BAMI-312818 format. One record per residue (C-alpha): residue in three letters; x, z, y. Coordinates in steps of 0.001 Angstrom, whole numbers, plus 500000, padded with zeros to 6 digits. Example, Ala and Ser with C-alpha at 12.3 -4.5 7.8 and 13.67 -1.06 7.14 Angstrom:
<nodes>
ALA512300507800495500SER513670507140498940
</nodes>
This chain:
<nodes>
ASP398449840559512771PRO401934840553511175THR400400840780507679SER398753837373508114PHE402152835639507798ALA404092834864504611HIS407005837323504406HIS410138836837502311THR413540838479501860LEU416785836953500634GLU420158838522499891ALA423060836785501623ASN426412837745503140GLY426042841256501757ILE422743842050503482ALA419013841513503113ILE417564838928505497HIS413827839227506113TYR411975836170507375VAL408535834665507872ASP407927831133506566GLU404888829054507577GLY403875825383507553THR405341822220506075GLY407427819443507604PRO410804819275509379LEU412329822749509577VAL412508824793512786ILE414257828184512784LEU413207830619515521LEU415746833315516471HIS414450836319518419GLY416039838349521193PHE416672842021522023PRO414683844257521833TYR412278842297519641THR411907841197516002TRP410659837976514363PHE407221839067515666GLU407930837819519192TRP407450834264517864ARG404022834840516251HIS402223832528518727GLN404805829748518364ILE404890830040514566ALA401187829235514387ALA401343826445516983LEU404410824714515508ALA403110824964511943GLN399844823396513104ALA401848820632514812GLY403435819615511488TYR406603821680511219ARG407948824198508742VAL408653827271510846VAL410940830082509738ALA411535833194511852PRO414062835731510506ASP414878839212511662ILE418486838925512875ARG420812841410511148GLY420306844899512581PHE416677844222513496GLY413302844749511872GLU413360844556508084SER416753842841507769GLY419891844699506705LYS421700846936509169PRO425436847076508422ALA427105850373509350SER430182848754510900THR429888847469514466GLY432385844755513574ASP429777843151511299TYR427620841998514217THR429686839184515751VAL428048835859516579LEU430005834424513637HIS428300836829511223CYS424904835998512699ALA425523832243512584GLY426593832656508959ASP423257834303508209VAL421420831298509669VAL423480828927507499ALA422705831070504425LEU419016831075505323LEU418973827277505565ALA420595826994502124ALA418153829490500579LEU415229827505501981GLY416497824414500174GLU416622822415503414ARG419338820052504659GLN418903820541508410ALA416959822562510984VAL416313822559514695LEU417356825933516126VAL415338827746518780GLY416832830910520254HIS415570833435522794ASP417920835910524518LEU420324837227521823GLY418880834575519509ALA420037831911521967TRP423623833148521558VAL423245832997517770ALA421671829530517913ALA424433828191520165ALA427113829659517882ALA425537828067514801ALA425212824739516638ARG428923824806517538LEU430004825727514018ARG427706823482511978PRO426489820439513906ASP425947818795510511LEU423190821312509743PHE421666821836513181PRO421058818511514960ALA419106819891517947LEU418880823118519909ALA416352824809522189LEU417275827834524311VAL414592830101525764SER415279832386528766THR419057832532528247VAL421590829874529217VAL424459830483526801PRO427677829877528759PRO430821828171527526ARG433368830632526161GLU434481832730529125ALA437998832357530517GLN438596836092530045ARG437408838864527735PRO433892840024528600SER435183843535529333ALA437471842125532035GLY434447840564533719TRP432546843861533501ALA435461845693535119GLU435344843230538020ILE431600843861538474GLU432179847624538467ALA434964847309541028ARG432704845187543244THR429410847099542917GLY430371850614541867GLY428003850323538900ARG428129849084535328PHE426665845772534198TYR424251846608531385HIS426474845017528682HIS429250847329529914TYR426938850362529970PHE425836849603526396GLN429423849882525070GLN429643853667524711PRO428459854550521188GLY425470856868521169LEU424836856869524922VAL422065854346525494ASP421015854653521844ALA419928858244522474GLN418101857272525670PHE416127854520523937ASP415578856426520651ARG414093859480522376ASP410710857762522711PRO410722854158521460ALA407233853480522856VAL408283854458526383SER411599852625526074LEU410102849372524819ARG407171849205527226SER409566849995530086ILE411945847208529060TYR409227844642528361ASN407492845318531664ALA410653845438533784ILE411986842104532546SER408631840343532892GLY407205838262535699ALA404342840767535978ALA406543843677537116SER406077844945540659GLU409132844843542915ALA409732848556542262GLU409462848048538499ARG411753845016538195TRP414792845465535995ARG418145846001537684LEU421063844628535645ILE423565847180536983VAL423409850890536101MET424727852999538970PRO426623856312538560GLY424242859139537643GLU421600856749536324THR420488856119532765ALA419555852670531472LEU415887853653531673ASP416278854377535404THR416805850632535876MET413437849870534225PRO410692852329535288ASP407984853282532777PRO404693851542533665GLY402775854063531529HIS401204851457529250ALA401944848165527534PRO402118845133529860ALA398788843307529935TRP400378840115528582LEU401594842033525495GLY398861844553524658GLU399007847917522920ASP398706846532519366ALA401722844237519728LEU403701847034521396ALA402859849293518455GLU404253846698516027TYR407605846695517860VAL407598850491518140ARG407069850765514386HIS410297848858513692TYR412441850504516360ALA411225853986515412ALA412215853265511800GLY415549851512512327GLY416691852939515663PHE418391851099518498THR421986851512517274PRO422078848477514922PRO420604846091517537LEU422985847450520198ALA425930846655517899HIS425514843003518925TYR426473843974522488ARG429319846156521220CYS430762843082519483ARG431029841007522660ASN434814841386522969LEU435354840850519236SER433183837719519223TRP435209836409522168ASP438498837170520402LEU437383835323517272THR436107832208519026ALA439186831064520935ALA438777827652519254TRP435590827123521316ALA437438827102524652GLY436310824066526632GLN433953822862523886PRO430605821483525049ILE427520821690522825THR426694818059522155GLN423367818244520316PRO420201817192522155SER419126820407523886LEU416189821963525696PHE416122824943528044VAL412940826771529027GLY413132829883531172GLY411114831939533600ALA411368831476537363ALA410533835195537757ASP413177836412535276PRO415154839305536847ALA418252837955535068LEU417907834573536778SER419965835612539804ALA422941836198537502MET422189833097535417GLN421421830616538198PRO424970829197538508LEU424969828468534766TYR421479826977534929ASP422553824689537768ARG425426823242535726MET423831823199532291GLU424392819456532040GLU428159820098531895ILE427881822615529042TYR425118820656527262PRO425855816976528000ASN422825815892525938LEU420383818208527684VAL416965816577527337ARG415067818876529693LYS415421822153531562VAL412528823920533213LEU411746827271534844LEU408131828382534417PRO406560829867537590GLY405593833532537402VAL407223834003533988GLY409969836566533354HIS412460837041530525SER409893837499527722ALA408757833882527925PRO407545833487524302GLU405291836531524800GLU404378836101528474SER403550832408528332PRO403071831527524664ASP401108828313525188GLN403634826854527629ILE406550827730525361SER404785826209522357HIS403991823066524365GLU407609822653525500LEU408953823196521982ILE406494820804520345SER407210818119522957PHE410933818494522333LEU410537818500518546ASN408315815434518582ARG410920813666520695MET413599814619518135LEU411379813797515149PRO412800810346514258GLY416172811982513550LEU414851815049511736VAL414822815299507949
</nodes>
């Protein structure tokens, strides 16, 4: 029940940032993915707070009850990392361990690069954030289109209004289709395809199962639907539409490893793993202080929701290992 958590809102960087704050102890900030809200961490919030940590889970800008700037240019990873820094200051804390899932992993990695003084450790869930690419993301998408005849989903998401209208038409259908297709529970026919072929819509790559996935349940689905029906998909999609701009603005990161102690937990049944496997295999180069990396059998891309106990266990083990250095 989302109302059982302590909700707060702060004003920073020109927007409202909504967050949940539970527990006492060293601070852990949990950053959600797309298409979720803070709510995807509800199981971990309870487990980590019980394990002796202060756990804060914000809605990233554009999501849930946080502000939704009108300009697409206000959704770069630098803006999002700035929001995390502002959140830390508002909480009156000196440091925090960052945990990011999916889009939240990109935000967490950006904040870790920018402010290693504030964020001494990092855990990534489901998404291996690569080093800064050698070329603009759009150049990579063009190569995929030339090779496959279809558009990588980041590429497909670029056209304003296109996928927004598809997803907004019926948020319940859209969300249950996405959540099921990216999960380890999806049948072969239901599994998400990362490339949208000519004549297809995004929803054609993630068939509607007709109900919420069993690992999620109808009540949790309804909580997500409530937020996406109210705010629409356009603000969250702006993060994808900033990919080139974020790349342009982060030229200083070229060749920079992320040196904090790091953890990666993903799903062995994640449909995105085929694309991510080369990065996973060489994570130790990008994250030279990688403490552990693990792929959970049977789990897809929604790891915090699909396998909450395993994710909580991995995070608590990592945090306890980091504890002597945490303030």
